[in-house]
N, C-alpha and C positions, 0 to 999 in steps of 0.2 A: 213313231216307234211302233203303231198299231200292225203295220205293215212287217215289221222284224218280229214282233210279240208272234201274230200270226202262224207266219214262215215258222218260227221255233213249235208252236203247238203242234202243226201239221206236221212236222217232221217229228219231233218226239212223244208225240200223243195221236196215232194214225187216228183211231177213232172220231177226233174232232176234224179230221178230213172227209172223213167219211158222211158225219154230218152236216157236213157244210157250214162252218164254225167260222163267223168273222168276227174279227176285233173290232168295236167301234170306240172305243175309250179304254188307253192302257196306261194307267200313271201309277206310282207307289200311294194312292190314296182312292183310287177307284177303276174300277173294272167292269167293262159293258160288251157284253156278247151278243152276238146276234146269229140266229139258226133259224132256216128255211124250213117250212112245213113238211115238203116235198121227202126228204130223206129219213123223216123222225115221223111218219105218220103213222096211225094204227089203222084198226078195223074199223072204228067209229069215226074215220078221218078228221080223227082231233090229233094234237101232238101225244105219242107214246111217252107214258110217264116214266121210263127209263132214260129217254132222250131229254126229258126235263132236269132229272136227279142228275144226268153228267153236265149239262151246259150248266146248272147252279154251282156243283162240287169245281167244274172247272173253272169260274168266274173266282170262287176263294181260294183256287189253289194257283190260279194267275196272278191274284193281287199279294199272297203270299212270296211268289217266287220274285212278283219286280221288288217287293220290297226289300226282301234280303238281298237281291242284286243292288239296289240303292245302296244298301249298307255295308256292301263288298262282305259279304257273311256267305261264307262254303256251308252247306246243308244239304241232306240230302229230306225230298218234301216228302210224307206219308199222310195219307187220308186214315186217319185212325177211325174214325165212327161220322156216319153220316145219317140224318134220316130228312124226309120230306114229307110235307103236307098239302095234299092238293086240294083247292077251295071251288074248283070247278075246271070245265077240259078247256082249253085251247084249239079252237078250230083256224088256226093261220100261222104265219110268222112268229117266231117269239126270241123272247131274250133273255137273260141272266143277267142281273146286277152284284157285286160285292163291292162295300166302300168302306174306309177304314178310317177311325175317327178316336180312339183311344190310344194315346199316347203313350199315356204311364202302362199300359198293359203291354205297348210295345217294347218299352226300355225293360220291362221286367221279364220279357219271353227273349229278348236280346240277349241280358243279363245271365238266365238261366243256361241259354245256349252255349256262351262262352266259357261258362263254368263246369258245367256239366256236359256238354257236346248234345244234347237234345232238349228239347223245350215243345210244352204244347201251348194251344191257344184255340179259342173259339172265332171261327168265320162265319158270316151269314150271309150267303149268298143267295137270292132269289129269282123263280125266273115269271114270267109272264108276259102275256100277250103283245106283240112288239105294236106300239102305236104309230098308228100310221100317220106322216106327213103329208100335206098337198099341197 
């Protein structure tokens, strides 16, 4: 499924291709995305903050996209609000992850979407330096 999701992102959100985004995990419960430093580097030779925001937001958007598809719910996804806090510079490849754990909130989201044709929810995408595996 990761190959299909990656192709979808690159085709429908071209910035993801320009950033070199790769999908490592793509399930309705968890999305893990990877991006190399090269196309996302800033003048300090660390990850450009905007690239970090994009990858974190993309992880949350992708998780919601997968959950809606899994539930066979047709909806237009719009990010209404986003914020980011930077704890330290990242001087290498990086990843972003979004996990889903609150089934009660998801049921409320689905019910609101079915009743009103729109819904909102909070999803937390986090980005961090890739953990190199040896």
